C-alpha positions in Angstrom: 0.2 0.0 0.0 1.9 2.8 -1.2 -0.4 5.8 0.3 0.9 5.0 4.2 4.7 5.7 2.3 6.2 8.7 1.4 7.8 8.8 -1.6 11.5 11.0 -1.6 13.1 11.6 -5.1 16.2 12.6 -5.7 17.9 13.7 -8.6 21.6 13.9 -9.4 23.5 16.4 -11.9 23.3 13.5 -14.4 19.5 13.3 -14.3 19.9 10.1 -12.7 17.1 10.1 -9.0 16.6 7.9 -6.6 13.8 7.4 -4.7 13.5 7.6 -0.9 10.8 5.8 0.5 9.6 6.2 3.7 6.6 5.5 5.9 4.6 8.2 7.1 4.4 7.2 10.7 8.1 7.4 11.0 7.9 10.3 8.9 5.8 11.6 11.9 8.3 10.4 14.7 11.4 11.7 13.4 9.8 15.3 13.0 7.7 14.6 16.6 11.0 13.8 17.8 13.5 16.6 15.9 10.9 19.0 17.1 11.1 17.8 20.5 14.7 17.7 20.6 14.7 21.4 19.1 12.6 22.2 22.0 14.6 20.4 24.3 17.9 22.4 23.4 15.7 25.7 23.3 14.6 25.1 26.3 18.1 23.7 27.5 19.8 27.3 25.8 17.5 29.4 27.5 17.8 27.7 31.0 21.6 27.8 30.1 21.8 31.4 29.7 19.6 32.5 32.6 21.0 30.7 35.1 25.1 31.8 33.7 23.3 35.7 33.9 22.3 34.7 37.3 26.1 33.1 37.9 27.6 36.5 36.9 25.2 38.5 38.8 26.1 36.3 41.9 29.4 36.4 41.1 29.3 39.5 41.1 28.0 40.0 44.8 30.2 37.4 46.3 33.0 39.7 44.8 31.6 42.3 46.6 30.6 40.5 49.8 34.5 39.6 49.9 35.7 42.9 49.2 33.3 44.4 52.0 34.3 41.2 54.3 38.1 42.5 53.6 37.1 45.6 54.5 35.8 44.7 57.1 38.0 42.9 58.9 40.9 45.6 58.3 38.4 48.0 60.3 38.5 45.0 62.8 42.1 44.8 63.3 42.5 48.0 63.6 39.9 48.6 66.1 41.8 45.8 68.2 44.9 47.7 67.6 43.6 50.4 68.8 42.3 48.6 72.0 45.4 47.3 72.7 46.8 50.9 72.3 44.3 51.8 74.7 44.5 49.2 77.2 48.7 50.0 77.1 48.1 53.3 77.8 45.1 52.6 80.4 48.1 49.9 82.1 50.6 53.0 81.7 48.4 55.4 83.7 47.7 53.1 86.3 51.0 52.6 87.1 52.1 55.9 86.3 49.2 57.0 88.9 50.1 54.3 91.8 53.4 54.8 91.7 52.5 58.6 92.5 50.3 57.1 95.2 53.0 55.7 96.7 55.2 58.6 96.4 52.7 60.8 98.2 51.9 58.7 101.0 56.3 58.5 101.6 56.5 62.2 101.3 53.5 62.4 103.4 55.4 60.1 106.1 58.5 61.9 106.1 56.9 65.0 106.4 54.7 63.7 109.4 58.2 61.9 110.8 59.6 65.5 110.4 57.3 67.4 111.7 57.3 65.1 115.2 61.1 65.7 115.1 60.7 69.4 114.6 58.5 69.4 117.4 60.4 67.6 119.9 63.2 69.3 118.6 61.3 72.7 119.7 60.4 71.7 123.0 63.7 71.0 123.6 65.2 74.2 122.4 62.1 76.1 124.0 62.6 74.7 127.4 66.0 75.3 127.5 65.9 79.2 126.0 63.1 79.6 129.0 65.3 78.4 131.3 68.4 80.4 130.5 66.5 83.0 129.5 67.3 83.8 126.2 65.6 84.6 123.4 65.6 84.2 119.8 63.9 87.4 118.0 63.3 88.0 113.8 61.5 91.1 113.2 60.9 91.1 109.8 61.4 94.3 107.4 60.5 93.7 104.1 62.1 97.5 103.2 65.5 96.1 105.0 65.5 92.6 103.4 67.0 90.6 99.8 68.4 87.8 98.5 68.4 85.4 96.0 64.5 84.1 95.2 64.6 80.3 95.9 62.0 78.8 95.5 60.6 76.6 98.8 60.6 72.4 97.3 58.7 70.0 99.3 61.0 69.3 101.2 60.9 72.0 103.8 60.2 69.4 106.6 64.2 69.1 106.2 64.6 72.2 106.0 63.1 73.5 109.4 64.8 70.1 111.2 67.8 71.7 109.8 67.2 74.6 111.2 66.1 73.0 114.3 69.5 71.3 114.7 71.4 74.4 114.1 70.0 75.5 117.3 70.8 72.2 119.0 74.3 72.7 117.7 73.9 76.2 119.4 73.0 74.6 122.2 75.7 72.5 122.6 77.8 74.5 122.8 76.2 77.1 125.4 77.5 76.0 128.9 74.6 73.9 130.8 74.3 72.2 134.0 77.0 71.0 136.5 80.6 71.0 135.8 80.7 68.3 138.8 77.7 66.4 140.7 78.5 67.6 144.4 76.5 70.7 146.4 77.4 73.8 145.7 79.4 75.6 148.8 79.1 79.1 147.7 76.8 81.2 145.5 77.2 84.1 142.7 77.0 87.6 144.0 77.7 89.8 146.5 78.8 87.4 149.8 81.2 87.4 153.3 84.9 86.6 151.4 85.6 83.3 153.1 89.6 84.4 153.9 89.3 88.4 154.7 85.7 88.3 155.5 85.5 91.5 153.9 82.0 92.3 151.3 83.3 91.1 147.8 81.6 90.0 144.8 81.7 86.2 143.5 82.2 86.1 139.7 81.0 82.7 140.0 79.7 79.5 142.3 81.7 77.4 144.4 81.2 73.3 144.4 82.6 71.9 147.0 84.0 68.1 147.0 87.5 66.4 147.3 90.8 66.4 145.8 90.5 64.5 142.4 87.2 64.7 141.8 86.5 64.9 137.9 85.6 68.2 136.7 83.6 68.2 133.2 82.6 70.4 130.4 79.5 72.6 130.2 79.6 72.6 126.8 81.6 71.8 123.4 84.5 74.4 123.5 88.0 74.9 122.3 90.3 75.2 125.4 91.4 78.8 125.2 93.8 79.1 128.2 95.1 76.5 130.8 97.1 78.0 133.6 97.9 79.5 137.1 97.6 82.3 139.2 97.5 83.2 143.0 93.8 84.1 142.9 92.4 81.0 140.8 95.5 78.6 141.1 95.3 76.1 138.4 92.8 76.8 136.0 91.1 76.3 132.7 89.2 78.6 130.6 86.8 77.2 127.6 85.6 79.3 124.4 82.3 77.8 123.6 81.7 80.5 120.8 79.1 83.3 120.5 80.5 85.1 123.1 80.3 82.3 126.3 83.3 81.2 128.1 83.6 79.4 131.1 86.2 79.4 133.5 87.0 76.2 136.1 89.8 77.4 139.0 91.6 75.7 142.0 92.1 72.6 140.1 94.7 70.3 141.2 95.0 68.9 137.7 94.3 69.9 134.1 94.1 67.3 131.6 93.7 69.5 128.6 96.1 72.2 126.6 95.4 74.7 124.6 93.7 74.5 121.8 91.9 71.2 122.1 88.5 70.8 121.1 86.4 69.6 124.5 82.5 68.3 124.4 80.4 68.6 126.8 80.3 66.0 129.7 83.9 65.8 129.1 86.6 65.4 131.9 88.8 68.4 131.5 90.7 68.8 135.0 90.6 66.6 138.5 89.3 69.5 141.7 91.8 70.7 143.8 92.7 73.0 146.5 95.1 75.8 144.4 95.3 79.5 144.6 93.5 81.6 146.7 91.4 78.4 148.6 89.9 77.9 151.7 89.3 73.9 151.3 88.7 71.7 147.6 86.6 73.0 145.7 85.7 73.7 142.2 85.1 78.1 141.6 83.1 77.7 138.3 82.1 80.6 136.0 80.1 81.5 133.3 80.5 84.3 131.2 79.5 86.3 128.3 81.0 88.8 126.1 83.8 89.0 129.0 81.3 89.6 131.4 80.5 87.3 134.2 77.2 86.0 135.1 75.2 84.1 137.6 75.7 80.3 136.3 72.5 78.9 138.2 70.0 79.7 135.2 72.6 77.4 133.2 72.8 74.9 135.8 69.2 74.6 136.4 69.0 72.9 133.2 71.6 69.9 134.3 70.2 66.5 133.2 67.9 67.7 130.1 68.1 65.5 127.6 69.5 67.6 124.0 69.5 64.2 122.3 67.1 64.2 119.6 66.6 60.9 117.2 67.1 61.6 113.4 
């Protein structure tokens, strides 16, 4: 049956022809297959184009996101570096603050100690000055003052102690206390002379005792004179500075020589009965700028401790 077939005649250049017989059903199937394949290919092409477009879009977004991530990472690194710097600065400031606090506490403790020692020195100075009647007076007069400007430092407590130490050094040289531990047999001033029994002026104080009793310096001094005369017998004169001198007379023996430096309490001689004397004793004088003054107010501070802790 020829109606269910397709006859396809193909002719060449020489006029020859060929007949190709294809069943209609097969032709339809081939056409449908080709059409379906074409449609599939077209669909795949469209899908591929869309997928590629989406890929390019996603790739662009990824690139942008990656750049943003790198920027965020860089900012985070800078932030962490800044935080580390801030932490280090904070630690430095805290350490510096703690060091300053420690220094201030040490300074406060040192200043309190300085003030306490100064107060102790001041009490000693005041006591001695009151007892011997010495007054230190300074009248402030800006119109008669001067000198270079020196800014006051924080160590003014030590400066005050240094000043008080100078006063104590001065007191150390002032003849204070007793040259011997024995009693007084004759006081300072007007009296009946023990030899001619006439009223006379006694320029010192006589201490009774035994020959050979130790005689002590009553203040730091330099030996001014060691000698003998008929009135004083063997004697020693000490120069304490600031106008003060002390005289020790009727000695049995002198244990120092001219120019020696002596300190308060040092043994300088032995009690005796030489010169114009009625018996073994020590004649003791205190002179201020060459004038004999009553030693009693200086003897009254005997036993006062002038040593202050540093």
